N, C-alpha and C positions, 0 to 999 in steps of 0.2 A: 619844922624848919622853914618851910616855904610860906613865909608871911605874904609874899606877893600873890600866891595862889589864893589865900584867904581873902586878900584885898580884891582880887578879880571876882571871886564869888560874891562878896558883899556888893561890889559895884553892879554886877549883873542882876543880882537879886533885888536891888533897890530901885531898879528902873520902873517907873510907874507911868511912863509916857511923857509927852511934852505939854500936856494940858496945863500944868502948873506954871508954864511960862519960863521955867529955868532950863538952861542949856546943859546937856550932859557932857559937853566937850571938856569940862574941867575934870571929869571922871574918866575920860577916854584913856584906854590903855593901848599902847602900841602893839602892832602885829608881832614885832620882835618879842615883847614881853609876854604876850600870850603863848607864842611858840616856846619860849624859854621855860615857862612854867611847866609845860608838858615834858620838854626835853630834859630838864634838870631832874625831874622825878624819874624818868627812864634811865638817865645817866647814873644816878645814885643807886638804882637797882641793878645796874649792869657794869659797875666799875671793875676793871681788872684788879686782881688781888694786889698788884704792885703799885696801885694808884690811890691817891686820896685827894678829893676835891674839897676846897674850903672857900667859903663865901664871907669876905670881911663884912659886908653889909647885906643881910638877908633880903632886903628890899631891892637890891640891885643885882639881880641874877645875871646881868650882862657883864659883870666884872667879877672874875674869880681866879683862884690860884689852884694849880694842880701840882702835887708832889708825885714824882715817879721814883720808885726804889727798885731798880732791876734786880731780879733774883738769879740771873745767869749772865754769862758773857763778860766782856771787858769792864762793864760799868757796874757789875755786881757789888754790893755794899755801899754804893753811893745813893744820895737822895738829891734829886734834881727838881728845882722849883720852876714852874712855868706860870706866866701871867697871861690870862686869856681875857680879851676885851671883845665883846660882841657888838658890832656897830648897829646903828639904828636901821640900816638897810638889810640886815640879816633877814632872811635866808638867801637873798639874792647875791650877797657878797659873803666871803668867808670871815670867820673871826680873825682878829689880829692876835698873834701868839708870839711871846718872847720868852727866852730862857733866862731866868734870873740868876742861875748858878753858873759860875765860870766853869767851862768844860773843855776838854780836848777831844773833839769829835769831828768827823769829816762832814757831817751834815748840819752842824750847829757852830756858829762862829763864837769866838770868845766874848763878843759883844752881845750875844744872845739872839742873833738872827737865825732863823730856822729854814732849812730846805726840806719841805715836805710837800709833795705834789698836790695833795688835796687842799692845801692852804693857798694855792695859786688861784687867783680870780680867773685867769685865762691860761689855758694849757693846750698846746698843740697835740698832745698825746691822749687827750680825753680823760686824764686822771685828775684834773683840777677840780675846783669847787663846782658844785651843782646844787640847785635848790633842794634836791632830794637828800643831800647829806645833812647830818645832824652833829650835835656836840659829841655824841657818843663816838662817831667816826673820827673826830678830831682827837679825842682822848686816846682811843685805841691806836691811832696813827702815831701820836707822840710816844706812847708806850712802846710801840714797835720800832721806833728809831734806835732803841737800845738792843734790839735783837734782830728780827728778820728783815727790817727795813734799813738797817745799818748799811750805807751804800758808799763804798770807797771808789766806785767807778764814775760817779757823777757828784763830786763833792762841792760843798759851799766853802768849806775850810780846806783849801788845797794843801796847805802845809801839813795838816793832820793826815790827810789821805796819802801824801807822798811819804810822810814819816812811816806810816804803816807799811807801805810798799817796800821801803828801804830796810826796815828793821822791826819786825812784828813784836819782838820781845821788848825792845826799847820803847815802842809805842805803848805796849801794855803798862810798862813801868811809869811812863809819863801820865797815862790815864789814872793810874793808882795814886800818883803824887797829887794830881788835881783833886781827886776824890778826898784824899787826906786833908788837903788845905781848904777846899771850897764846898765840898758836898757831904758834909756830915750832919 
């Protein structure tokens, strides 16, 4: 699957020095793409059973989609699509992530914005992005938003959090209604 990996190997193997007078800058692969080649292979080997990653263009590992299908909790039976774009400055900055599936969730807005501390570039609590984090951390974090990281106390979607506080059963019903209409 990783055609970028084979491209990197070809480019590295084909270097014969600069004596021929040609510049190898046309063959230069970004640091991001080198990191992604390794990280995507690790990610594919360690995906949670509730997740599936797909790469629309196998030569562009910096843009992919993640499907999360929770097997427990409020969001069980739903399938939620996320779009992940890894900027050129990766791993100094976090990937940009958007939820493509309309959802009733305290930490995800109906427009797809996500509140997940590790996606914050700057965080006062120390849980934000750091260059030591990887795509695997991002995927596991997104997966956990449906279980142990589901946070009603620090919501992005205040209406959803207040709804849960007022009436847990009605909240559950609304989540299931959203799943039926948008997350199948």
